[in-house]
C-alpha positions as CSV (number, residue, x, y, z in Angstrom):
1,M,67.4,13.4,10.5
2,T,64.7,11.6,8.6
3,F,62.1,13.5,6.7
4,L,58.6,12.3,5.8
5,N,57.8,12.4,2.1
6,V,55.2,15.2,1.8
7,S,53.5,13.4,-1.1
8,L,52.5,10.6,1.2
9,L,50.5,13.1,3.3
10,T,48.5,14.4,0.3
11,P,45.8,11.8,0.2
12,L,45.4,11.9,4.0
13,A,45.3,15.7,4.0
14,A,42.7,15.7,1.2
15,A,40.6,13.2,3.2
16,L,40.7,15.4,6.3
17,V,39.7,18.4,4.3
18,L,36.7,16.4,2.9
19,A,35.8,14.9,6.2
20,G,32.3,16.0,7.3
21,C,31.2,16.6,3.8
22,S,28.2,14.6,2.7
23,L,28.9,12.4,-0.3
24,A,25.2,11.7,-1.0
25,P,23.9,13.5,-4.1
26,A,20.9,15.8,-3.9
27,V,17.5,14.0,-4.0
28,P,16.5,13.9,-7.6
29,E,13.5,16.1,-8.7
30,P,11.9,14.1,-11.6
31,D,10.5,16.2,-14.4
32,L,6.8,15.7,-14.0
33,A,4.3,17.6,-16.2
34,V,1.7,18.2,-13.6
35,P,-1.5,19.6,-15.2
36,S,-3.3,22.6,-13.7
37,A,-6.6,20.7,-13.8
38,Y,-7.9,17.2,-14.4
39,K,-8.9,16.4,-18.0
40,E,-12.2,14.9,-16.8
41,N,-12.8,17.7,-14.3
42,P,-11.6,20.9,-16.2
43,V,-13.0,23.3,-13.6
44,P,-11.2,22.9,-10.3
45,D,-13.4,22.5,-7.2
46,I,-11.7,25.5,-5.5
47,P,-11.4,29.2,-6.3
48,A,-9.5,30.1,-9.4
49,A,-7.0,32.2,-7.3
50,Q,-5.9,29.0,-5.7
51,G,-5.7,27.1,-9.0
52,L,-1.9,27.6,-9.5
53,W,0.5,24.7,-9.6
54,K,2.7,24.3,-6.5
55,P,5.4,21.9,-5.6
56,A,4.2,18.9,-3.7
57,A,5.0,18.9,0.0
58,P,4.4,15.3,1.3
59,S,1.5,15.5,3.8
60,E,0.1,12.1,3.4
61,A,0.7,11.3,7.1
62,V,-2.0,13.8,8.0
63,A,-5.0,11.9,9.5
64,R,-7.6,11.0,6.8
65,G,-10.4,10.6,9.2
66,E,-13.2,8.2,8.7
67,W,-14.0,9.2,5.1
68,W,-16.6,6.6,4.5
69,T,-18.9,8.3,7.0
70,V,-19.8,10.8,4.2
71,F,-22.1,8.0,2.8
72,G,-24.2,8.2,5.9
73,D,-24.5,4.4,6.2
74,E,-24.2,2.9,9.7
75,R,-23.7,-0.6,8.4
76,L,-20.8,0.5,6.3
77,N,-19.3,2.3,9.3
78,A,-19.4,-0.9,11.3
79,L,-17.8,-3.0,8.6
80,E,-15.0,-0.5,8.2
81,A,-14.3,-0.6,11.9
82,Q,-14.2,-4.4,11.9
83,A,-11.9,-4.5,8.9
84,A,-9.4,-2.1,10.6
85,Q,-9.3,-4.4,13.7
86,A,-9.3,-7.8,12.2
87,S,-7.9,-7.8,8.6
88,P,-4.8,-10.1,8.4
89,T,-3.5,-8.1,5.4
90,L,-3.4,-4.9,7.5
91,A,-1.8,-6.8,10.4
92,F,1.0,-8.0,8.0
93,A,1.5,-4.4,6.9
94,A,1.7,-3.3,10.5
95,S,4.4,-6.0,11.2
96,R,6.5,-4.5,8.4
97,V,6.3,-1.1,10.1
98,K,7.5,-2.6,13.3
99,A,10.4,-4.3,11.6
100,A,11.4,-1.1,9.7
101,R,11.4,0.9,13.0
102,A,13.5,-1.7,14.7
103,Q,16.0,-1.6,11.7
104,L,16.2,2.1,12.2
105,R,17.1,1.7,15.8
106,V,19.8,-0.8,14.7
107,S,21.3,1.8,12.4
108,E,21.1,4.6,15.0
109,A,23.1,2.5,17.4
110,D,26.2,3.2,15.4
111,R,26.1,6.8,16.4
112,I,27.3,6.1,20.0
113,P,30.3,4.2,21.3
114,Q,29.9,0.5,21.7
115,V,30.8,-0.8,25.2
116,G,31.2,-4.4,26.1
117,L,32.3,-6.5,29.0
118,Q,34.6,-9.5,28.5
119,A,35.6,-12.1,31.1
120,G,37.0,-15.5,30.8
121,G,40.1,-17.7,30.9
122,R,42.2,-19.8,28.7
123,R,44.9,-22.5,29.1
124,A,47.4,-23.2,26.4
125,R,50.8,-24.7,25.6
126,S,53.1,-23.0,23.1
127,A,55.5,-24.7,20.7
128,P,59.2,-24.0,21.4
129,A,59.7,-22.4,18.0
130,T,57.1,-19.7,18.8
131,Q,59.2,-18.6,21.7
132,G,62.5,-18.7,19.7
133,L,63.6,-21.9,21.5
134,P,65.2,-25.0,20.0
135,D,62.9,-27.8,19.0
136,G,62.5,-30.4,21.8
137,T,62.7,-27.8,24.6
138,A,60.2,-28.7,27.3
139,M,57.3,-26.2,27.5
140,S,54.8,-26.0,30.3
141,P,51.2,-25.1,29.7
142,G,50.0,-21.8,31.1
143,T,46.7,-20.4,32.3
144,L,45.5,-16.8,31.7
145,W,42.5,-15.2,33.3
146,Q,41.1,-11.9,31.9
147,A,38.3,-9.5,32.7
148,G,37.7,-5.9,31.4
149,L,35.7,-3.4,29.4
150,G,36.1,-2.7,25.7
151,V,35.0,0.5,23.9
152,S,34.9,1.0,20.2
153,Y,33.7,3.9,18.1
154,E,33.8,4.8,14.4
155,V,34.4,8.5,13.7
156,D,31.9,9.3,11.0
157,L,34.4,11.2,8.8
158,F,32.5,10.9,5.6
159,Q,29.0,10.4,7.0
160,R,28.8,6.7,6.2
161,V,26.9,6.2,9.5
162,E,24.7,9.3,8.9
163,N,23.8,8.3,5.4
164,T,23.0,4.8,6.6
165,I,20.7,6.2,9.3
166,N,19.1,8.6,6.8
167,A,18.4,5.7,4.5
168,A,16.9,3.7,7.4
169,K,14.7,6.7,8.3
170,A,13.4,7.1,4.8
171,D,12.8,3.3,4.6
172,A,10.8,3.3,7.8
173,A,8.8,6.3,6.6
174,A,8.2,4.6,3.3
175,V,7.0,1.4,5.0
176,E,4.6,3.5,7.1
177,A,3.3,5.2,4.0
178,S,2.8,1.8,2.4
179,Y,0.9,0.7,5.5
180,R,-1.4,3.7,5.0
181,S,-1.8,2.7,1.4
182,V,-2.8,-0.8,2.4
183,L,-5.2,0.6,4.9
184,L,-6.7,2.9,2.3
185,A,-7.0,0.0,-0.2
186,L,-8.7,-2.1,2.5
187,Q,-11.2,0.6,3.4
188,G,-12.0,1.1,-0.3
189,D,-12.3,-2.6,-1.0
190,V,-14.7,-3.0,1.9
191,A,-16.9,-0.1,0.7
192,I,-16.9,-1.3,-3.0
193,T,-17.7,-4.9,-2.0
194,Y,-20.4,-3.6,0.3
195,Y,-22.1,-1.6,-2.4
196,A,-21.6,-4.5,-4.9
197,L,-23.5,-6.7,-2.4
198,R,-26.3,-4.2,-2.1
199,T,-26.5,-3.9,-5.9
200,A,-26.7,-7.7,-6.2
201,D,-29.5,-7.7,-3.6
202,A,-31.4,-5.0,-5.6
203,N,-31.0,-7.0,-8.8
204,I,-32.2,-10.2,-7.1
205,A,-35.2,-8.3,-5.6
206,Q,-36.0,-7.0,-9.1
207,L,-35.8,-10.5,-10.6
208,D,-37.8,-12.0,-7.8
209,S,-40.6,-9.5,-8.5
210,T,-40.3,-10.4,-12.2
211,V,-40.5,-14.2,-11.4
212,K,-43.7,-13.6,-9.5
213,L,-45.1,-11.6,-12.4
214,R,-44.1,-14.2,-14.9
215,D,-45.6,-17.0,-12.8
216,E,-48.9,-15.1,-12.5
217,T,-48.9,-14.5,-16.3
218,A,-48.1,-18.2,-16.9
219,R,-51.0,-19.3,-14.7
220,L,-53.3,-16.9,-16.5
221,I,-52.3,-18.2,-19.9
222,D,-52.8,-21.8,-18.7
223,K,-56.4,-20.9,-17.8
224,R,-57.0,-19.1,-21.1
225,F,-55.5,-22.1,-23.0
226,L,-57.9,-24.5,-21.2
227,A,-60.7,-22.1,-22.1
228,G,-59.6,-22.2,-25.8
229,D,-58.8,-18.4,-25.9
230,V,-55.1,-18.8,-26.8
231,A,-52.9,-21.2,-28.6
232,E,-50.5,-23.7,-27.0
233,I,-47.5,-21.7,-28.2
234,D,-48.4,-19.0,-25.8
235,V,-48.2,-21.5,-22.9
236,A,-44.8,-22.7,-24.1
237,R,-43.5,-19.1,-24.4
238,S,-44.7,-18.1,-21.0
239,R,-43.0,-21.1,-19.4
240,T,-39.8,-20.3,-21.2
241,E,-39.8,-16.7,-20.0
242,L,-40.5,-17.9,-16.4
243,A,-37.6,-20.4,-16.5
244,T,-35.2,-18.0,-18.1
245,V,-35.7,-15.4,-15.3
246,Q,-35.5,-18.1,-12.6
247,A,-32.1,-19.1,-14.1
248,E,-30.9,-15.5,-13.9
249,V,-32.0,-15.4,-10.3
250,A,-29.9,-18.5,-9.5
251,Q,-26.9,-17.0,-11.3
252,L,-27.2,-13.8,-9.3
253,R,-27.4,-15.6,-6.0
254,G,-24.2,-17.4,-6.9
255,Q,-22.5,-14.1,-7.6
256,R,-23.9,-12.7,-4.4
257,A,-22.4,-15.6,-2.4
258,R,-19.0,-15.0,-3.9
259,L,-19.2,-11.3,-3.0
260,E,-20.2,-12.2,0.6
261,H,-17.2,-14.5,0.8
262,S,-14.9,-11.7,-0.4
263,L,-16.3,-9.3,2.2
264,A,-15.8,-11.9,4.9
265,L,-12.1,-12.2,4.0
266,L,-11.7,-8.4,4.1
267,L,-13.2,-8.4,7.6
268,G,-10.9,-11.2,8.8
269,E,-13.7,-13.8,9.1
270,A,-14.2,-17.3,7.7
271,P,-16.7,-17.2,4.8
272,S,-18.6,-20.2,6.3
273,S,-19.5,-18.2,9.4
274,F,-20.2,-14.8,7.9
275,R,-23.6,-13.7,6.9
276,F,-24.5,-10.4,5.2
277,E,-28.2,-9.5,5.7
278,V,-30.1,-8.7,2.5
279,A,-30.1,-5.0,1.9
280,P,-31.0,-3.9,-1.6
281,L,-29.6,-0.6,-2.8
282,P,-32.6,1.7,-3.1
283,D,-33.2,4.0,-6.1
284,S,-33.2,6.9,-3.7
285,A,-29.7,6.2,-2.3
286,S,-27.8,9.5,-2.1
287,L,-24.1,9.6,-2.7
288,P,-21.7,12.3,-1.7
289,V,-20.2,14.7,-4.3
290,V,-16.4,14.4,-4.1
291,P,-14.3,17.4,-5.0
292,A,-11.3,16.4,-7.0
293,G,-9.2,19.5,-6.2
294,L,-5.9,20.2,-7.9
295,P,-3.6,17.6,-9.5
296,S,-0.6,19.0,-7.6
297,A,-2.4,18.2,-4.3
298,L,-2.6,14.6,-5.3
299,L,1.2,14.3,-4.9
300,E,0.6,15.2,-1.2
301,R,-2.4,13.0,-0.6
302,R,-1.5,9.6,-2.0
303,P,0.3,7.4,0.4
304,D,1.7,5.2,-2.4
305,V,3.3,8.3,-4.1
306,A,4.7,9.3,-0.7
307,A,6.2,5.8,-0.3
308,A,7.8,6.0,-3.7
309,Q,9.2,9.5,-2.9
310,L,10.7,8.3,0.4
311,S,12.2,5.2,-1.3
312,M,13.9,7.6,-3.6
313,Q,15.3,9.5,-0.6
314,A,16.6,6.3,0.9
315,A,18.3,5.3,-2.3
316,T,20.0,8.7,-2.5
317,A,21.4,8.2,1.1
318,R,22.7,4.8,0.2
319,V,24.6,6.3,-2.7
320,G,26.4,8.5,-0.2
321,A,27.1,5.5,2.1
322,A,28.5,3.5,-0.8
323,K,30.8,6.4,-1.8
324,S,32.2,6.8,1.7
325,A,33.7,3.3,1.5
326,I,36.4,4.5,-0.9
327,F,37.6,7.1,1.7
328,P,39.6,6.5,4.9
329,S,37.9,5.4,8.0
330,L,38.9,6.1,11.6
331,A,38.2,3.5,14.3
332,L,38.9,4.3,18.0
333,T,39.2,1.4,20.4
334,A,40.0,1.2,24.1
335,N,40.3,-1.8,26.4
336,A,40.9,-1.8,30.2
337,G,40.8,-4.6,32.6
338,F,42.8,-7.2,34.5
339,A,44.9,-10.3,33.4
340,S,46.5,-12.9,35.7
341,S,47.7,-16.4,35.6
342,E,46.0,-17.0,39.0
343,L,42.3,-16.5,39.4
344,E,42.7,-15.2,43.0
345,D,45.1,-12.5,41.7
346,L,42.9,-11.4,38.8
347,F,41.6,-8.1,40.3
348,K,44.8,-7.0,42.1
349,R,46.3,-3.7,41.2
350,S,49.4,-5.3,39.7
351,A,47.2,-7.2,37.2
352,R,45.8,-4.1,35.5
353,E,46.2,-3.7,31.7
354,W,44.9,-1.3,29.1
355,L,45.1,-0.5,25.4
356,V,44.1,2.5,23.4
357,S,44.3,2.6,19.6
358,A,43.3,4.9,16.7
359,V,43.4,3.3,13.3
360,F,43.1,4.9,9.9
361,S,42.2,2.4,7.2
362,L,42.1,3.2,3.5
363,P,41.3,0.6,0.8
364,I,44.0,0.4,-1.9
365,I,43.2,-2.7,-3.9
366,D,39.7,-4.2,-3.6
367,G,39.2,-5.7,-7.0
368,G,36.7,-2.9,-7.9
369,R,34.4,-3.9,-5.1
370,N,33.7,-0.4,-3.9
371,K,33.2,1.1,-7.3
372,A,30.8,-1.6,-8.2
373,A,28.9,-1.0,-4.9
374,I,28.6,2.7,-5.9
375,K,27.3,1.7,-9.4
376,F,24.9,-0.6,-7.8
377,A,23.6,2.1,-5.4
378,E,23.3,4.6,-8.3
379,A,21.4,2.0,-10.3
380,Q,19.0,1.5,-7.4
381,L,18.5,5.3,-7.3
382,D,17.7,5.3,-11.0
383,G,15.1,2.6,-10.4
384,A,13.6,4.5,-7.4
385,V,13.2,7.6,-9.6
386,A,11.5,5.6,-12.3
387,T,9.2,4.0,-9.7
388,Y,8.3,7.4,-8.3
389,R,7.4,8.8,-11.8
390,D,5.3,5.7,-12.4
391,A,3.5,6.1,-9.1
392,V,2.7,9.7,-9.9
393,L,1.4,8.9,-13.4
394,Q,-0.6,6.0,-12.1
395,A,-2.1,8.2,-9.5
396,F,-3.2,10.7,-12.1
397,A,-4.6,7.9,-14.3
398,D,-6.6,6.5,-11.3
399,V,-8.2,9.9,-10.7
400,E,-9.0,10.6,-14.3
401,G,-10.5,7.1,-14.7
402,N,-12.8,7.4,-11.7
403,L,-13.8,11.0,-12.7
404,A,-14.7,9.7,-16.2
405,G,-16.5,6.7,-14.8
406,L,-18.5,8.8,-12.3
407,R,-19.5,11.4,-14.9
408,S,-20.6,8.7,-17.3
409,A,-22.6,6.9,-14.6
410,R,-24.4,10.1,-13.6
411,E,-25.4,10.8,-17.1
412,Q,-26.6,7.3,-17.7
413,V,-28.6,7.3,-14.5
414,A,-30.4,10.4,-15.7
415,Y,-31.3,8.8,-19.0
416,I,-32.1,5.4,-17.7
417,D,-34.6,6.8,-15.2
418,N,-36.6,8.2,-18.1
419,A,-36.2,4.9,-19.9
420,V,-37.6,3.0,-16.9
421,G,-40.7,5.2,-16.8
422,S,-41.3,4.8,-20.5
423,A,-40.7,1.0,-20.5
424,R,-43.1,0.6,-17.5
425,R,-45.8,2.5,-19.3
426,A,-45.3,0.4,-22.4
427,A,-45.5,-2.8,-20.4
428,E,-48.7,-1.7,-18.8
429,L,-50.3,-0.9,-22.1
430,A,-49.1,-4.2,-23.6
431,D,-50.7,-6.1,-20.8
432,K,-54.0,-4.4,-21.3
433,R,-54.0,-5.0,-25.0
434,Y,-53.1,-8.7,-24.5
435,R,-55.9,-9.2,-22.0
436,A,-58.2,-7.5,-24.4
437,G,-57.1,-9.8,-27.2
438,E,-55.7,-6.9,-29.3
439,D,-52.0,-8.0,-29.2
440,S,-50.3,-11.4,-29.2
441,Y,-48.3,-12.8,-26.3
442,F,-45.1,-12.0,-28.3
443,E,-45.8,-8.2,-28.0
444,L,-46.5,-8.6,-24.3
445,M,-43.3,-10.5,-23.6
446,D,-41.3,-8.1,-25.6
447,A,-42.6,-5.1,-23.6
448,Q,-42.0,-6.9,-20.3
449,R,-38.5,-8.0,-21.4
450,N,-37.6,-4.5,-22.2
451,L,-38.9,-3.2,-18.9
452,L,-36.8,-5.8,-17.0
453,T,-33.7,-4.9,-19.0
454,V,-33.9,-1.2,-18.3
455,Q,-34.7,-1.8,-14.6
456,R,-31.7,-4.0,-14.2
457,Q,-29.6,-1.4,-16.0
458,A,-30.8,1.2,-13.6
459,V,-29.8,-0.9,-10.6
460,Q,-26.4,-1.7,-12.1
461,L,-25.7,2.0,-12.9
462,R,-26.5,3.1,-9.3
463,G,-24.2,0.4,-8.0
464,L,-21.5,1.6,-10.5
465,Q,-22.0,5.2,-9.4
466,A,-21.4,4.2,-5.8
467,A,-18.3,2.2,-6.7
468,N,-16.9,5.0,-8.8
469,T,-17.5,7.5,-5.9
470,V,-15.6,5.2,-3.5
471,G,-12.9,4.7,-6.2
472,L,-12.5,8.5,-6.6
473,I,-12.1,9.0,-2.9
474,R,-9.5,6.2,-2.8
475,S,-7.6,7.5,-5.8
476,L,-7.5,10.9,-4.2
477,G,-5.8,9.5,-1.1
478,G,-8.8,9.1,1.1
479,G,-10.5,11.8,3.2
480,W,-8.5,14.9,3.5
481,N,-8.2,17.5,6.3
482,A,-6.0,20.4,5.4
483,P,-3.0,20.6,7.8
């Protein structure tokens, strides 16, 4: 009687015991020091009882809604709708989503048995030696016709298939989150460029008014010079001031054209065929007040943070799939069909054939391939964790930066409005004194130059305030409806 060495069964027994256990590690939880409130917004915009830190539960897939409608601007609403429909950047991001979903379906196909139909024929002549015959023996060629079904299935003992599917699921979700990030960035870029254009229009309108004033003043000085009331130097100075402002207008028109081209690209149009009607941003333009909320909620809102987190989950699943390669695999195959040397006899009962097999395979020597694959997957996981931490820190920095910019712009607007009033009054008095001959042209130009400077600062600050408001909404993850 022959006895099987029990020691040979030990690895197989251990493998069977471990079968069904997941080899993927737990998804890492990076150590993130999430503050209880933003530095630039120390008082949360929600009741204090809700101001406690809580773990982030990714909810970035919740519909953002049309957040730009809070600005109450129908033209902006139309531009956002057009960008969502025609932007090539967004279309490319959507194609990546389709590809990721298709790849997921490819991975999920490994869960079910693979069935295939085979049919065909072959004609061959064997050498005498292959049949155990002496060399020189006459061999006749033969024909073999075959037809049948084949079934193959990998038993997922160590969840290689499951981990591969989990990785593909996380990848697909990450790509979808990236799509929403691209969409949010596109929406924000459209709004920021829109307000930049309107700010440029307001600046141009201000300078056009100044050009008209400078031209009237120059004509007046020409008359006074001919009358002998002023020196020729006043004429030269007035012409210099007029030409300087005209040059600034030309520069601003060039900047506006470039902004118009940028907006056209965002809308998926050719710059040569796109025209944006002049629409100066008024001093009375009202902007929404955006609540920053809690920093912990940012981890749920930002689609780029969600994408990084999902990529980390995918990398974790791939570590499990790589580890499963060092354990045995079980492949089941079955084939059934017909084989005959004559085509007309192929489907006769006597021509039936079948084969069933169950094969365990275990790598013994692979040159360190599998261990290296595990190290590679673990390194990718380390990189995904670092990327996630970076995305979170960048998200906090974006919000803090926009909060600081918005607060600064609001304070500056309040001061600059007072400065505009004072500068306008000073310019009016300087004009009266110059016409009365009490002051020189230098004092008049100095007062008018100061007025133009503070007026342009006021326009720029209102545009900056609008841009920072849009930037804050974008850095917070867009509009937000609580699930």
